[in-house]
N, C-alpha and C positions, 0 to 999 in steps of 0.2 A: 432368476433365483438359482437355477442349476449352475449357471456360469459362475455366480458368486461362490457357491458351495465348492465347486472344483478348484477355483482359485484359492479359496480359504484353506483347503486341504494342502495345496502346494505351499502356501505360506507356512502352515504348521510344520510341514516336512522340512522346509528351509530353516526353521527355528529349532528343529529337533523336539517339537512338542507332540507327544502321543495324543491321539484323538480320545480324550476322556471327557468327563463332565466339566472339568476345569477348562479344557480346550473348547468345549461347546460354549461355555460362558464367554470365552474370548471371541468366539465366532459371532455371538450376539453383539458384542462391543464393536467388532470389526464392521458389521453391517451398518453401523452408524458413523463410521470413520470415513475419511476421504481416501479414495483410491488414487495412488500415484500411477497414472496410466502411461506416461511417456516422458522421456527427457530428450529434448531436441537441441541441436547444436548449430550455430551459424558463426561465421567469422569474417572479419575484414582485415585490412592492413593495420588497423588501429586497435582492434579488440576481438575477443572471442566471447560469445554469449551462450549460456545454457538456459533453457526454458523448461521448467518442470510443470507438466500439466496435471492438475488434480481435479477430481470430480466435485469437490466442495472446499470450503475454507479450511486452512490448517494454521496452527501456530508454528512459528519458526524462530530459530535463534542461530546466530552466527558466532563461531569460535575460530580464532586465528592461532595457529600453531607454527612453530619453527623447528628447524633442524630435523628433518627437511621441512620446507615451507608448505603449509597446507591451510586451506580454508575449509572449515567443516560447517555444514548446514544441517541442523536437526529439524525434521518436520514431525511435529507431534500431532497425535490424533489422526494418524495416517497409516495405511498399509500398502505395500509395494506389489504391484501387479507382476506376476511371473513373466509377462511379456516384455518388461523393461530390461534393457541390456545392463548387466551389472558392472561391467568393466569397459572403459573406453579410453582411447588415446587421442586427445584433441589435436596433437601435432602442431601446437601453437607455441610461440616463444613466451606467451603470456601464461599459459596453463598447459600442463601435461596430462597425466593420467587422471581419470575420474573413477572412483569406486562408489557403488550404490548398494545398500543392503538394508534389510529389516533389522535394525539395531536391537530393538526389543518389541514386544507385542504392540506397543503404542507409538513407536518412533521409526521413521525412515531416516537413515543417515546418508548424506552425500559428502564425500571427501574429494576435494580438488587439489591436486599438487600444483603449486604456483610459487613463484619467487617475486611477484610484484609487491610493491610497498603498500602501506595502508591506504594511500590516496588513489590507488590504481585498481581497486575492486569495489563493487557495489552489489548489494543484494536488496531487492525490493519486490513488491507483489503487485499483481494486476488482477482485475476481475472482468468477466464478460468476454465478448469476442468468441474466438474459436474454442475456448476452454472455459469452464465456469470459474476456475481460479488458477492463477499461475504464479510461481515464484521464479524470478529472473535473477541470474547471476552474471555479471559483466566483469571481465578481466582485461586490463589493457590501459590505453591512454584515455582516461576519463576526465582529465583536468583541462583547464583553459590552455589553448595554444598547443595542444599535443600534436606532434608531427608524424607519429608512426615510428620514429627512431629516437625520440627524446626521453623515453621512459627510463627512470632510474631504479635499478634493482638494488635491494638491500645487500650490504657487504658482510653481514654477520655481526655487526656491531650496532650500537645505538638503539634502533627500534626493535631489534630482534628480542623475542622473549626466550626464557629458558626452554629447553626441550620439553615439548608436550605440555606447556603451560599457556593458557589463553592470555592475550595481551590486555584484555579487560574482562571483567566478570561476565561470562556467557555471551558477550557481544550481542545482546538482545536487539533484534530489529523489531518486527511486530507481526500482528495477525491479520490486519485488514488491508484490503487493496486501496480503495478510496483514492485512486490516483488520477483519474480523469482521462488518460490517454489510452486508446485501444487500437492503435494502428497495428499492423502485423508484428507479432512478437519477434519475428526474425529480422526486422528492420534494425539497422545498426545505429542510426543517429550520428554516423561518422561525419566529422567536419563542423559540427555545431560547437559554438563557444559557450561553455558553462562558466559563469563568473564565480570566483571564489566567494563563499558566503560567510560573513562574520555576523552572527546574530547580535543585535544591539538590545540593550536593556534600557528602554526610554523612561522618561518621566512624563506623565500626562496630567494636564489640568482636568478637573471634574467636568462631566457633561459630554454630550454628543456634538454640540454645536462647534463647528470649525474643524472637526476631526476628518481626516481623509481615510476612508475605509474601502478596501478592495474586497469585492465579493466574487467568488468563483462558483458558478453554477456547474457542478460536475458533469462530465461527459458532453455529448452534443454532436450533431451532424451524423457522421458515419458510425459513431460510437453511441449505442443506445444505453450502455450501462446495464444494470440488472433489469430484469423484466418480471413483473408480478404474475400471479396465477391467472389473472384475466387479461394479461397483455399490456398492462400499464407500464410505461418505460421510465426508468430512473431519470433519464435526461430531461423528460418533460416536467417531472415534478420539481427537480432542482431548479430549473429555469423559472417556473411559476413562483417558487418560494423566494428565489433571489430577487425577482422583480418586485414582489410584495415587500421584501425587506428594504429594497432601494427606495420605494415610495415613502415608507415610514421614516427612514433615516434622513432623506432629503427634507421631509417636513420638519424634522428635528434640528435642521441646520447643518447636517453633515454633508461632506462631499463624497460621493460614491463612485468608485471605479469598478466597472463591470468587466469581467473577462469575456463574457459573451451576453448578448441581449436577444439572440435569435438561435434557432436550431442549427448550429454550425460548429465546426472546429475553431479553435482560437488561432492556431498557427496559420501563417499565410499560405502554407502548402496544403492546408485543409486535409483531406483524406490521405494524401500522399506523405504526410509528415510521419516521422518515426515516433515511437512512444515518448522518447526524451524530448524531441523537438516540440511536440504538443504540450507536454508538461512544462517545459521551460518557457514557452510562449505565455502560459498562464502566470508564471512567476514574474515574467518581464513586465506585465501590466502593472503589478504592484511595485516592483523594484524601480522601474524607470520613472514612475511618478512619485516615488518616495512616500508611499502610503504609510499611515500610522500603524495599521494592522491589516492582516490578510485572513479571510475566512473562506474556506472551501466547503460547499454544501453538497451532501451526498445522501443517498438512500442505501440502507444496508440490505444484505440478502444472505440467505442460507438455504441449504438443501432442506426441503420440507417446509412446513408453514408454521412451526411452533415458535421459532426465535422471534423476539419482539423487543422493542425499547429503543432508547436513545443513547448514543455513546459519543464522547468527546475525545479527540486525539490531539497530541502536541508532539513536537520533535524532542526526543529524549535527551539530546545533547544541546538543546537550545537554551532559552532564557526562562526564568521563573514567570515572566510575563506571558509567555506562550502557554504555559501550563495553566496559569490563572485564567487566561482567555478561554481555553477549552473547557475548563471547569465551570466558569460562569455561564457560558452559552449552553452547554449541554444540560445543566441543571434547570435553567429557565425553559428550555424547549420541552424537556420531559414533563415539567409542571404544567406548561401551557396546553400540551396535548393530552395530559392525564394518562401517560403511558409509563412503562417501566424505565427506571434509571439504571443504565448498565455501567455507569461510572466513567471516569476519565483515565485514559491510557496513553503511555508513550508510544511513539511509532517512528518509522523511518520513511514515511511517505515523501515522495519527491517534492510536492508543492509546499509542504510545511518545512522541509529541510532547506530548500533553495530560495526562500524568500528571506530578506535581511531583517524584516521587522517581526514583531511577535505574530505568530501564525497558528491557526488551529484548523482542524477538519471536524465537521459535525456530521455524524450519521444520524439523520433526523428520526428515522423509523425504518422498519423492515418492509420493503416492498414485496418480499416473498411471503409475508404474513397476510392472509386474506383480509383481516380486519384493518390492519394498518395500511394496506394498499388502498382499501376503500376510503379510509379516513384521509389519506394524503392525496387522493384523486378528487377530493371534494373541495369546494371553495372555502368551506368552514375550516377544514384541516390545514389548507395552505395559509389562511389568515392566522390561525392559532400558532403554527410553526414560525411564521414571520414575526409575529408579536413576541414569541418566546425568544427568538434570536435578538431582537432589538432590546428586550428587557435584560437579556444577558450582557449585551454590549453596554447598556447603561450602567449596570452594576460593575462591569469591568472598569469603565472609565471613572466610575465614582469611588472605586476602592483605592 
């Protein structure tokens, strides 16, 4: 507590806020916000990566500016540790100087000077592992067949936005990790081929029979995912739920593709795979077999035990089918479990972005909530969640 108070005073000084009753109220809010503890940098011939370590989940949005080129990431619900270096020079041809500041009492802003085009940067989130929550920023050759010298920099025309104007409204990515891969955040994933993804808007006949459904049990192997207050691991719950869903769908006449059926990583490299290699391996299971839909199953987590409920996620720039899939499944799961409905949200999660078919990610419940951890560690809870998922899929294919 003393450490937090001292850091809080330093943040107030940085913001020019005198220690008053109003500042004390800010201090109360800050105690419930995420602390940005570190920003780590790694680089390869193909890209440079920034990893932002946070003590808990944060909302984030990405804004692209030009003249000069910058990618701005705003982390809301966060405060900046005085220990974080505020100015860095990455010394990379993909990204130059980085500035970090407490933009306002509720927002940490990271500005990266870069001239790469829209297809050569990516911002996404991860949870678990060495830090409770991470926001990852990659700049460089991220597309198929990149060679380390083939990157195309903008020329000042075409895709460039007017000075200090975002290329799209707020460039919202999202708040949840739910990505499944927890290899070292410094691993580059260099050399892997990521296929271009064009989301298709299919037409489905009613019913589950004959449908090809890809189920992704989040995390696994060396990646435990989130861990509940009594030690229950996300990876074990997601696998139990996915297997129960598989049984129900098979009985209904569907063909089920499982990304994993045991406690292991999906990539052939197992624990040696980079984050992107592990996530792409999950996408490949669905893409290579031309699945009709893809559903990734996760458990949510938050600092403290109060957060609860079910949330559905879909790729914000995908199809209306992906949004409908997330909505149908999350509503049915919340009803089956009798827990809070947290809504359906757009996201930029790798596995729902890089699958070509309608895709969704379901955060079944909060493993960090003692009651929901107990529920989902029970056979009854697993069966209810699985039945909810199948009910949601039935409504999706019936609509």
